[in-house]
N, C-alpha and C positions, 0 to 999 in steps of 0.2 A: 221497625224490625222487632221481633220478640226473641228474647234469650231467657232460658230458664235457669242458667247457671253461668258463672264466670268462665267456665271451660268452653261453653258455647260462644260467649262473647269473644274469646280469644281467636275464633275463626276469622274475625275481621280485625285487621291491625291498621290503625289509623296512620301509622308511620312506616314508610319503606324507603328504599334508596332513592326513589323518585321524589320523596318529600311527604307532606301531609295530605291525607285524603279527607277532605272537609266533611263529606257525608259520614264516614266512619268515626271521625272525631266527634261529630255531633252526637252520634249514638253513644260513644263513651261518656260524654258529658251528661247525657240524659240518664244513663244507667248509673252514673256516679251518685245520683240522688237516692239510689236503692241500697239499703244497708248490706244486702247480700252480695253486692258487686263492689262496694266501696273499697275494701282492702286490696283487691286485685287492681282496681283502677288507680288508686293512690300509688301503689308500687310501680305500676306502668309509667305514670307521669314523672316519678322521681328523677329519672335519668334525663328528662327533657326540660327541667326547670330553668335552664339557661338558653333555651332554643328560641331564637328571635322569630322564626316563622310561626311557631306555636303561639307565642305571645300575640303576634299580629292577628292570628285566627281567633284567639280567645277574646280579644278586644272587639273584633269584627262581629262575633256572635252576640256579644253583650250590647253592642250599639245598633244592631240590625233589628228594625221594627218587625220584620217577618218572623222573628223568634220571640217576640214580646210575650213575657209571662211564662216562657217554657222552662222546663227543667234544664234544657241546654244552656240557657242564660244563667241559671243558678249555678250550674257546674262551672261555667266559664268564670263567674265572679269568684268562686271558691278557689279555683286553680290560679287565677291571676294573683291572688293574695299569697300564693305559695311560690311564685316565680322569684328567681334570684333578684336581690335588691339592685344590683348594678344594671341588670336588664331593665328593671322597672324605671330606673333613673333615665335610661335612654328612651323610654316610652312615656316620659313625664307628661307630655301633653295629653296623650290618651288616658293615662291614669287619672289626671285631674278632671278630665271630661266625664269619665264614668263615676268618679266620686261625687260629682254634682247631682247625680240622679236622686230624685225625691223618694224613690222606692229603696228601702233599707237593703233588701237582699241583692239589689243590683249594684251595690257598692262593695267592692272587694274588701275594704277596710271599714269597720264599723265605728272606729274612733279616729281621732286625728293623729294617732301615733305615727302614721306613715309620713306625715309632714316633717318629722324630725330627720329622717334619713333620706328623704327625697331631695333635699337641698343640693 
């Protein structure tokens, strides 16, 4: 999908009362890598940083080889790092798994600082 502005992107909302729309979420993650959309997308995700279903989807995108090398994965890694620490503690196994990736940008945390609070 192509969007020329954040206002156009708002026409698709990845979250509704039914839950997350994976296709629309993927679009938000892709467009989050574009500086013109970043502020809007960052503010959108702020209210969901403790949402377990979002966390599961972000990890799923990051671990799915079908998305390998995509902006969707870059966005997923970025927003995983922003998730509430208590939520990430509950997702410890997934977090440790993605942190083992040899590709730097696929690791949500670029240093081992996460190990201090993950215990």
